[in-house]
N, C-alpha and C positions, 0 to 999 in steps of 0.2 A: 824310391819312396819309403821302403821299410827301413833302410839304414837311417834315413832322415828322421823318421819317427822315433827310432832308438835314441839318436843323438838328442832330439828335443825332450824325450823323456828323462834322459840323464841330466839335461840342463835343468829341467823342472824339478827333479829330485834333489839335485845339488842345491838349488835356491831355497827349496823347502826345508832342507837340513840346516842351512844357514839361519833361516827365520826361526826354526824351532829352537836352535841353539841359543839364539838372541833372546827369544822369549823366556827360556828356561833360567834366566838369571844373569846372562852373559852381559846384558846391558845394565848400567849402574842405575838407570831410572826405570827399568822395567821390572815387573813382577808377574809371576804366574801363580794363580790361586786355584787350588783343587777343591771342588765340592766333596761332600761325604758319599754322595751317590750320583747316578746319572741326573741330568737336569730335571728338575720338578718345579711346580709353581711356588713351593716355599722359598726357592732359591731367587725369587724376583728381586729382593732388595740388593743383592749383589750386582745383578744386571743393571738395575736402575742407578746404582752408585757410579757404574762406568759410564752409563748413557748420559747421565746428567752432569757429568764433569767433576764429580767430588775427587776422584783420584787425580785427574788432570790438573785441578787446582793445587795439588800437593806435588806436582811435578813427577807423577808416577804413571806410566803406561801399564794398565793391569789387563792380563788376559785370563779369563775364567775357563777353567777345564772341568769336565765331568769327573766324578770319582766312582769307585766300585766297592764302597764300604769304608768305615771310618779308619779301620786298622791299615788298610792299604794307603789311605791318604796320609796317615801319619808316617808310614814307611817312605812314601815318596818325598814327603818334607824332609825327613832325616838323612836320606840319600842324596838330597839336592836336586831332585828330578823336578821339583817345584819349589817355590820360595815360601808358600804359606798354604795352610789347608784348614778347611772347615770340617771339624771332626768332634766326635762324641767324647766327653771328658773321661768317661770310664775307659774307652778304647785307648786314649791317650796314656792313661795310667798303666794299663796293661802293657803297652808298648815300652813305656818308661821301665817297667819292671823287667822287660827283656833286654834292656840295655840301650834303648833308643835315646838319644840325646836331644830331646825337644822340650818345649814348654808351652803351656796354654798362656796366651798373652792378651786375650780380649773375649770375654764370656758373653756371647751374643744371646744365647738361651740361659738365663739365670734359672730356669726351671725345665726339667726334662719333659718330652712329649709322650712318654710311655702311656700306653692305653690298651683297653680291650675295645675293638671297634666292632660293632654289629650293625645289622640293617633293620630299620623299623619294621615291625611285622614278623621278625624271625623268633620272638619269644624272649628276648633279652631287653629289658628296660632299666635294669639296675643291677647292682652287685649281687643281691640275693637271688637273682635268677641264674647264676653261673652253675650251681651244683647240678651235676649230671649233663652238663653241655659239653660240646667239643670246640676246641679252639685250635686255629692253624697258626703255626709259626714257621720261620724259615730255618729253625733248627741250629742256629749258632747266633753268636753275638750276646751283647750284655743284657739285653731286655729278656731273651729266652732263659738265660742263666739265672736271672733274678725273679723269675716268675714264682718258685717257691717262697720267696720273701713276700710277694704280694698276697700269695694264698695264706701265709701265716697271719697277715693283717686281717683277712677275712674269716679266719677260724677254719679254714679248709686244709685238707691234708692230700697227699698225692693219692690219685684215684677219684677224688671228689669232682674233679674236672679232667676231661680227657684232652690230651694234647696230641695233634698230628703234625707232621712236617710237611712243608709245602714250599715250592719255590716262590720267589718274590712276585714273578709275573703270574702266578696262578692263585694267589691268595684272594684277590677281589673276585675274579671269575668263580672261583670255588664257593665263595660267600654267597654271591648272586644265585648260583645253582643249588644252594643249601647242602653242599657237601659237607659243611661244617657250620656252626652257629655263630662263630665271631673270630676275628683275627687279633692276635697280639701284634700290635703295630704302633708306629709313631703317628698319632692322629693328625698331625699337620701335614702328613703326606696322604694318608688314606681317606680321611674326611672329604677334602676337596675332589679326590677321584671318584668317590661314591656320588657326591653331588653332581659331578659332571655327567653321570649316567642317569641323572634324574631320580635318583633314590635319596631317601633321608638316612643319614648316619646316626646311630646311637653310640656315644662316646663316653666311656668309663674311664676317667683319668686316674692314673696311679697316685697323683699328687693329692687327690681327694682322700686316699687312704693314709695320708701322711708321709708317703714316700716322695719327698720333695728334694730331688737331687739336681745337681748341675746338669745341664744339657749340653749342646754343641757350642764350641767356641773356636777361635782362630789358634792354630798351632803354627810355631816357627821353630827351627833348629837352633840349638845353643850356638852353632857356628854362625849363623846368620846374625844372631843377637850380638856376638862379639865383633863381627866384621862390618856390619851396616846398621848399627842401632838407631841412626837417624831415620833411615828409610823405614824401618819398622814403626817407629813413632808417627811418621807421616802417614803411613799405611793405616794404622789404627785410627788416627784422627779422621781420615776420609772414610774409612769403613764405618765408623760410629755416626758420622754425619749422614752418609747415604742410607744407612739402615734406618735411622729415625726419621729422615725425610720420607722414606717409603711407607713407613707406618702412618705418618700423617697425610700421605697422598697415595693411597692403595690403588686407585684407579689409574693414575698415571704411572705408577711403578709397573702395574699389570701390562700396561701397553708397551713399556720398554721391554719387559721379559718376552712378550708375544713377537716383538720384532726380530728377536734372535732366536726363539724356540717355538716351533709350531706344535699344533695338536691340542692346545689348550684354549678354552673359551675365557673371555675377560672376566666373567663372574667367578669362575672356578679359580683363576689365579688371584683375584681379590680376596676370596674367601681364605685361600692359603696364606696370603699376607697377613690378614688380620689374626689368623691362628698363630702364625709365626710371631707376630708382635705381642701377643699375649703372654709370651714367655720372656719378654725383655727384662722384667723386673723381679727381683727376688724378694725374700721375706727377712733376711738378716740385717746385719748392721750396714750393709752396702746396698739396701733395697732401693735407694734412690740415685745410685751411681751406676750408670749403664756400663756393663763390661767388666765391673771390678769383682775380684774373687777375694775371698777370706780364708783363713786358716780353718776356721770351723767347717765351712762347706767343703773344702779340699779334704779334711780329715774325714768327714763323713763318707766321701767318695772312696777314699782309701780303705776304710773299714768295710765298705760294700764290696770292694774289689777283692779284699782278702777272703771274705765270707763266701762270696758267690762266683766271682770271676777268676779265680785261680791265681790271684797274686800271692806269692809266697810271703810269709810273715817276716822272713829275714831279707826282704827286698832292699831294705834301707832307705825306702821312699818317705819322705816327709813332705808336708805342705810346701815348703820353701823350695823343693826340688821339682814340685809339680807345676807350679804356676809362678807368674810374676806380673805385678802391676806396674812395673818400673817404665814400661814403654806406653803407658796409657794416661791420657788426660780426660777423664769420663765426662760425658754429658749427663744432663739431669732431667728429670721428669718434666719440668716446667719450661724447658728451653724450646724455643722455636727455631727451626733449622731452615734457612733459605737455601735454594739451589744455587750453585756458583753462577 
């Protein structure tokens, strides 16, 4: 019996290995897409795009995978572990500065979700309340590195606000326990989580300070763009339609997400979708073209990366090396997207 179990386990392992290899890009019409972090309600539009058949209509079988930070997602794309990734624009630039041959090909968040997030009743109701308060941050990443930039916009200097380091899993429990006053966070992640606990979040968006930067978008390797450009175009077309359909149908998209990911109430997911969708449209020349990037926006990110994120001035990166719109047929604000 023990030998039979070993044989069965070996067969199952071999089958899984074949399936994983096929999903990782071995099949011409299959794609793996890695998120920036582990599954959260903000990722609902991706699941809805799969569930509602947007990718199937383009002849692509998409598998969604959890991530562990935008930098790791970009690395997974560049090394060919996955076909595409949902990653922070700043993290993509830093990876490119270190030699990663990837490009942003579809900007799903025209504006970043950087924020200070507190809980109602904790003494923070606006930016003027931050002096003397303690904020928790995960201690690494673009948002933490850029916090001095935000303080400069507020007329604050180092020491005016105390910053402590905390793990991602302890930030909200620590906030609830009043170990600190607020979190540096992506509000589309933390606000729904706080809402799910029956509390009211106070969200101070960096964009309100004039720090209006590109957020997350889709990253693809230069190799993929060269070898299978048509698949990238079809992927972008399906992704755009699925995303905007979710924005117009948040309740249905929330149900699609909950069928695949447990632990979140429908109202929480719906809130996250609405917050996610509030970042769809930018303010520049391409404000009405979903997913489109421009040189001015990319250069702003390059400047910030050099000043705060450690990008060397001699990196040689220019906007045309960071992104491309060549694989994108953008949708617009007034378009109605039906499900396939």
